[in-house]
PyMOL CGO cylinders between C-alpha atoms (Angstrom):
from pymol import cmd
from pymol.cgo import CYLINDER

trace = [
    CYLINDER, 98.88, 113.14, 96.02, 99.45, 109.45, 97.55, 0.3, 1, 1, 1, 1, 1, 1,
    CYLINDER, 99.45, 109.45, 97.55, 97.04, 106.89, 98.39, 0.3, 1, 1, 1, 1, 1, 1,
    CYLINDER, 97.04, 106.89, 98.39, 95.89, 106.81, 101.92, 0.3, 1, 1, 1, 1, 1, 1,
    CYLINDER, 95.89, 106.81, 101.92, 97.78, 109.88, 102.93, 0.3, 1, 1, 1, 1, 1, 1,
    CYLINDER, 97.78, 109.88, 102.93, 95.11, 111.64, 104.64, 0.3, 1, 1, 1, 1, 1, 1,
    CYLINDER, 95.11, 111.64, 104.64, 93.48, 108.30, 105.80, 0.3, 1, 1, 1, 1, 1, 1,
    CYLINDER, 93.48, 108.30, 105.80, 96.70, 107.76, 107.98, 0.3, 1, 1, 1, 1, 1, 1,
    CYLINDER, 96.70, 107.76, 107.98, 96.49, 110.99, 109.02, 0.3, 1, 1, 1, 1, 1, 1,
    CYLINDER, 96.49, 110.99, 109.02, 92.96, 110.74, 110.13, 0.3, 1, 1, 1, 1, 1, 1,
    CYLINDER, 92.96, 110.74, 110.13, 93.40, 107.40, 111.69, 0.3, 1, 1, 1, 1, 1, 1,
    CYLINDER, 93.40, 107.40, 111.69, 96.92, 108.96, 113.52, 0.3, 1, 1, 1, 1, 1, 1,
    CYLINDER, 96.92, 108.96, 113.52, 94.77, 111.99, 114.97, 0.3, 1, 1, 1, 1, 1, 1,
    CYLINDER, 94.77, 111.99, 114.97, 92.26, 109.73, 116.05, 0.3, 1, 1, 1, 1, 1, 1,
    CYLINDER, 92.26, 109.73, 116.05, 94.47, 107.89, 117.89, 0.3, 1, 1, 1, 1, 1, 1,
    CYLINDER, 94.47, 107.89, 117.89, 96.85, 110.77, 119.67, 0.3, 1, 1, 1, 1, 1, 1,
    CYLINDER, 96.85, 110.77, 119.67, 93.59, 111.81, 120.47, 0.3, 1, 1, 1, 1, 1, 1,
    CYLINDER, 93.59, 111.81, 120.47, 91.55, 108.56, 122.49, 0.3, 1, 1, 1, 1, 1, 1,
    CYLINDER, 91.55, 108.56, 122.49, 95.46, 107.77, 123.81, 0.3, 1, 1, 1, 1, 1, 1,
    CYLINDER, 95.46, 107.77, 123.81, 95.02, 111.71, 125.45, 0.3, 1, 1, 1, 1, 1, 1,
    CYLINDER, 95.02, 111.71, 125.45, 91.57, 110.94, 126.40, 0.3, 1, 1, 1, 1, 1, 1,
    CYLINDER, 91.57, 110.94, 126.40, 92.36, 107.20, 128.33, 0.3, 1, 1, 1, 1, 1, 1,
    CYLINDER, 92.36, 107.20, 128.33, 96.02, 108.10, 130.34, 0.3, 1, 1, 1, 1, 1, 1,
    CYLINDER, 96.02, 108.10, 130.34, 94.67, 104.99, 131.64, 0.3, 1, 1, 1, 1, 1, 1,
    CYLINDER, 94.67, 104.99, 131.64, 95.05, 103.01, 128.42, 0.3, 1, 1, 1, 1, 1, 1,
    CYLINDER, 95.05, 103.01, 128.42, 97.87, 105.26, 127.41, 0.3, 1, 1, 1, 1, 1, 1,
    CYLINDER, 97.87, 105.26, 127.41, 100.07, 103.66, 130.47, 0.3, 1, 1, 1, 1, 1, 1,
    CYLINDER, 100.07, 103.66, 130.47, 99.33, 100.43, 129.37, 0.3, 1, 1, 1, 1, 1, 1,
    CYLINDER, 99.33, 100.43, 129.37, 100.71, 101.17, 126.02, 0.3, 1, 1, 1, 1, 1, 1,
    CYLINDER, 100.71, 101.17, 126.02, 104.00, 102.90, 127.70, 0.3, 1, 1, 1, 1, 1, 1,
    CYLINDER, 104.00, 102.90, 127.70, 104.20, 99.31, 129.96, 0.3, 1, 1, 1, 1, 1, 1,
    CYLINDER, 104.20, 99.31, 129.96, 103.84, 97.24, 126.87, 0.3, 1, 1, 1, 1, 1, 1,
    CYLINDER, 103.84, 97.24, 126.87, 106.39, 99.12, 124.84, 0.3, 1, 1, 1, 1, 1, 1,
    CYLINDER, 106.39, 99.12, 124.84, 108.83, 99.61, 128.00, 0.3, 1, 1, 1, 1, 1, 1,
    CYLINDER, 108.83, 99.61, 128.00, 108.57, 95.55, 128.08, 0.3, 1, 1, 1, 1, 1, 1,
    CYLINDER, 108.57, 95.55, 128.08, 109.74, 95.66, 124.45, 0.3, 1, 1, 1, 1, 1, 1,
    CYLINDER, 109.74, 95.66, 124.45, 112.41, 98.26, 124.12, 0.3, 1, 1, 1, 1, 1, 1,
    CYLINDER, 112.41, 98.26, 124.12, 113.21, 98.51, 128.10, 0.3, 1, 1, 1, 1, 1, 1,
    CYLINDER, 113.21, 98.51, 128.10, 116.35, 101.47, 128.42, 0.3, 1, 1, 1, 1, 1, 1,
    CYLINDER, 116.35, 101.47, 128.42, 117.16, 100.43, 124.61, 0.3, 1, 1, 1, 1, 1, 1,
    CYLINDER, 117.16, 100.43, 124.61, 117.15, 103.56, 121.88, 0.3, 1, 1, 1, 1, 1, 1,
    CYLINDER, 117.15, 103.56, 121.88, 117.15, 100.77, 119.43, 0.3, 1, 1, 1, 1, 1, 1,
    CYLINDER, 117.15, 100.77, 119.43, 114.92, 100.64, 116.13, 0.3, 1, 1, 1, 1, 1, 1,
    CYLINDER, 114.92, 100.64, 116.13, 111.63, 99.29, 116.06, 0.3, 1, 1, 1, 1, 1, 1,
    CYLINDER, 111.63, 99.29, 116.06, 111.67, 95.86, 114.09, 0.3, 1, 1, 1, 1, 1, 1,
    CYLINDER, 111.67, 95.86, 114.09, 109.16, 93.95, 112.65, 0.3, 1, 1, 1, 1, 1, 1,
    CYLINDER, 109.16, 93.95, 112.65, 109.56, 91.22, 115.10, 0.3, 1, 1, 1, 1, 1, 1,
    CYLINDER, 109.56, 91.22, 115.10, 108.90, 94.12, 117.71, 0.3, 1, 1, 1, 1, 1, 1,
    CYLINDER, 108.90, 94.12, 117.71, 105.56, 95.16, 116.08, 0.3, 1, 1, 1, 1, 1, 1,
    CYLINDER, 105.56, 95.16, 116.08, 104.03, 91.82, 116.47, 0.3, 1, 1, 1, 1, 1, 1,
    CYLINDER, 104.03, 91.82, 116.47, 104.75, 91.69, 119.90, 0.3, 1, 1, 1, 1, 1, 1,
    CYLINDER, 104.75, 91.69, 119.90, 102.87, 94.83, 120.58, 0.3, 1, 1, 1, 1, 1, 1,
    CYLINDER, 102.87, 94.83, 120.58, 99.59, 92.74, 121.02, 0.3, 1, 1, 1, 1, 1, 1,
    CYLINDER, 99.59, 92.74, 121.02, 98.02, 95.75, 123.14, 0.3, 1, 1, 1, 1, 1, 1,
    CYLINDER, 98.02, 95.75, 123.14, 98.80, 98.46, 120.96, 0.3, 1, 1, 1, 1, 1, 1,
    CYLINDER, 98.80, 98.46, 120.96, 97.22, 96.67, 118.38, 0.3, 1, 1, 1, 1, 1, 1,
    CYLINDER, 97.22, 96.67, 118.38, 94.04, 96.58, 119.69, 0.3, 1, 1, 1, 1, 1, 1,
    CYLINDER, 94.04, 96.58, 119.69, 94.12, 99.78, 120.97, 0.3, 1, 1, 1, 1, 1, 1,
    CYLINDER, 94.12, 99.78, 120.97, 94.88, 100.53, 117.26, 0.3, 1, 1, 1, 1, 1, 1,
    CYLINDER, 94.88, 100.53, 117.26, 92.16, 98.52, 115.76, 0.3, 1, 1, 1, 1, 1, 1,
    CYLINDER, 92.16, 98.52, 115.76, 89.07, 99.88, 118.38, 0.3, 1, 1, 1, 1, 1, 1,
    CYLINDER, 89.07, 99.88, 118.38, 90.56, 103.48, 117.82, 0.3, 1, 1, 1, 1, 1, 1,
    CYLINDER, 90.56, 103.48, 117.82, 89.59, 102.38, 113.63, 0.3, 1, 1, 1, 1, 1, 1,
    CYLINDER, 89.59, 102.38, 113.63, 86.24, 100.77, 114.92, 0.3, 1, 1, 1, 1, 1, 1,
    CYLINDER, 86.24, 100.77, 114.92, 84.81, 103.79, 116.50, 0.3, 1, 1, 1, 1, 1, 1,
    CYLINDER, 84.81, 103.79, 116.50, 86.69, 106.42, 114.26, 0.3, 1, 1, 1, 1, 1, 1,
    CYLINDER, 86.69, 106.42, 114.26, 86.76, 104.96, 111.08, 0.3, 1, 1, 1, 1, 1, 1,
    CYLINDER, 86.76, 104.96, 111.08, 88.97, 107.20, 108.26, 0.3, 1, 1, 1, 1, 1, 1,
    CYLINDER, 88.97, 107.20, 108.26, 86.67, 106.19, 105.46, 0.3, 1, 1, 1, 1, 1, 1,
    CYLINDER, 86.67, 106.19, 105.46, 83.29, 105.67, 107.95, 0.3, 1, 1, 1, 1, 1, 1,
    CYLINDER, 83.29, 105.67, 107.95, 80.81, 105.12, 104.27, 0.3, 1, 1, 1, 1, 1, 1,
    CYLINDER, 80.81, 105.12, 104.27, 80.59, 101.73, 102.34, 0.3, 1, 1, 1, 1, 1, 1,
    CYLINDER, 80.59, 101.73, 102.34, 78.07, 101.88, 99.26, 0.3, 1, 1, 1, 1, 1, 1,
    CYLINDER, 78.07, 101.88, 99.26, 77.11, 98.68, 97.77, 0.3, 1, 1, 1, 1, 1, 1,
    CYLINDER, 77.11, 98.68, 97.77, 75.01, 98.64, 94.62, 0.3, 1, 1, 1, 1, 1, 1,
    CYLINDER, 75.01, 98.64, 94.62, 72.24, 95.97, 94.85, 0.3, 1, 1, 1, 1, 1, 1,
    CYLINDER, 72.24, 95.97, 94.85, 70.83, 94.16, 91.61, 0.3, 1, 1, 1, 1, 1, 1,
    CYLINDER, 70.83, 94.16, 91.61, 68.08, 92.88, 92.77, 0.3, 1, 1, 1, 1, 1, 1,
    CYLINDER, 68.08, 92.88, 92.77, 64.43, 94.19, 94.13, 0.3, 1, 1, 1, 1, 1, 1,
    CYLINDER, 64.43, 94.19, 94.13, 64.09, 94.61, 97.83, 0.3, 1, 1, 1, 1, 1, 1,
    CYLINDER, 64.09, 94.61, 97.83, 61.59, 94.86, 100.10, 0.3, 1, 1, 1, 1, 1, 1,
    CYLINDER, 61.59, 94.86, 100.10, 62.19, 95.90, 104.10, 0.3, 1, 1, 1, 1, 1, 1,
    CYLINDER, 62.19, 95.90, 104.10, 58.93, 96.23, 105.64, 0.3, 1, 1, 1, 1, 1, 1,
    CYLINDER, 58.93, 96.23, 105.64, 57.10, 98.77, 103.61, 0.3, 1, 1, 1, 1, 1, 1,
    CYLINDER, 57.10, 98.77, 103.61, 60.17, 100.36, 102.10, 0.3, 1, 1, 1, 1, 1, 1,
    CYLINDER, 60.17, 100.36, 102.10, 60.91, 98.72, 98.69, 0.3, 1, 1, 1, 1, 1, 1,
    CYLINDER, 60.91, 98.72, 98.69, 63.93, 99.10, 96.58, 0.3, 1, 1, 1, 1, 1, 1,
    CYLINDER, 63.93, 99.10, 96.58, 63.99, 98.51, 93.19, 0.3, 1, 1, 1, 1, 1, 1,
    CYLINDER, 63.99, 98.51, 93.19, 67.01, 96.57, 91.51, 0.3, 1, 1, 1, 1, 1, 1,
    CYLINDER, 67.01, 96.57, 91.51, 70.69, 98.68, 90.72, 0.3, 1, 1, 1, 1, 1, 1,
    CYLINDER, 70.69, 98.68, 90.72, 70.18, 101.27, 93.05, 0.3, 1, 1, 1, 1, 1, 1,
    CYLINDER, 70.18, 101.27, 93.05, 73.04, 102.44, 95.13, 0.3, 1, 1, 1, 1, 1, 1,
    CYLINDER, 73.04, 102.44, 95.13, 72.81, 102.05, 99.07, 0.3, 1, 1, 1, 1, 1, 1,
    CYLINDER, 72.81, 102.05, 99.07, 75.21, 103.64, 101.54, 0.3, 1, 1, 1, 1, 1, 1,
    CYLINDER, 75.21, 103.64, 101.54, 75.85, 102.75, 105.31, 0.3, 1, 1, 1, 1, 1, 1,
    CYLINDER, 75.85, 102.75, 105.31, 77.86, 104.33, 107.80, 0.3, 1, 1, 1, 1, 1, 1,
]
cmd.load_cgo(trace, "trace")
């Protein structure tokens, strides 16, 4: 398996789902792409991707709402006390 295969597929699926649920946003993305490409059927260039500001923001917001890797783990190497909760050192904490 290739690294990133599942996360890319998950992100793409979530993005397409969000676009389907929000036709007004989808229309703005289409409008932006029409401004860049017009009636051309040429392939996208790197420079084109730099101009896709709204599309990039939509992708980033989708990743924020539906992260393909939703858990981040950290090891805390000192004692920690939060209110009445205390945690010994070198324990793994996760947030999502």
